[in-house]
N, C-alpha and C positions, 0 to 999 in steps of 0.2 A: 502482575501482567507482564512486566518487562522480563522477568525470569523465564516465562513461557516462550516469549519471543526470542530470547537469547539462546534457548535450547534447540531451536530449529537450525539446521545447517544453513550456511551462508548462501549457497547457490539457490536453495529453495526459497529462502527469504527474499532474495533479490528478484527472483522470477515472479513470485506472488506480488510483490510491490509494483513491479513493472507492468504486470498484467492488470492490476487494479487501475493504474494510471491510464493505460491504453484502452481498456474495455469498459470502464465505468461510464463514460459519456454515452456509449451505445446502449448500455443497460438502462440508464436513466431515460434516454430517448424512447426506447421501446416500452418502458414501464409507464411512460406518460400516456401511451395509447390505452393501457388497461385501466389506469387510475387517473382521474383528472388532477394533475399536479400544477400548482402555481410556480412562477419563476423563483420565488423566495424559497419554496420547499425544495426545488431542484438544486438551488445553490447551497442550501444547508446540507442536503444529502451528499452532494459532490464534495463539499469541504470536509465533511467527516471521513469520506472514503479517501480523499487525497491525504488527509492527516495520517491515517493508518498506513497508507502506501509509502509515504515519506518516512514514517517511523520504521517500517520494515526495511527500506532501502538503506537508511542510515545505520541500522543495526547490522546489516550485511557488510557495509563498508567498514564499520568499526571492527567487526570480526576479521575481515581481510587485512586491515591495517595492523591489528595486533598480531596476526599470524605472520605477516611479512616482517614485522619488527623483531619477532623471535628468531628468524632465520639469520639475521645479520649479526 
């Protein structure tokens, strides 16, 4: 799975991660109108989404750091 994430360009990876962090609370809020979700379920869904978002952002940062290190 990490190989697939590492194959995505860094700008796309960072943008997807940032969008997940910013938009996931709204999606969970609107999803709670369609499906009755308890607070525990919302927290579990949010933590899984945040985990993947942080993973994407850290991958983008690692790519950028290694690219900047190669120029020096």
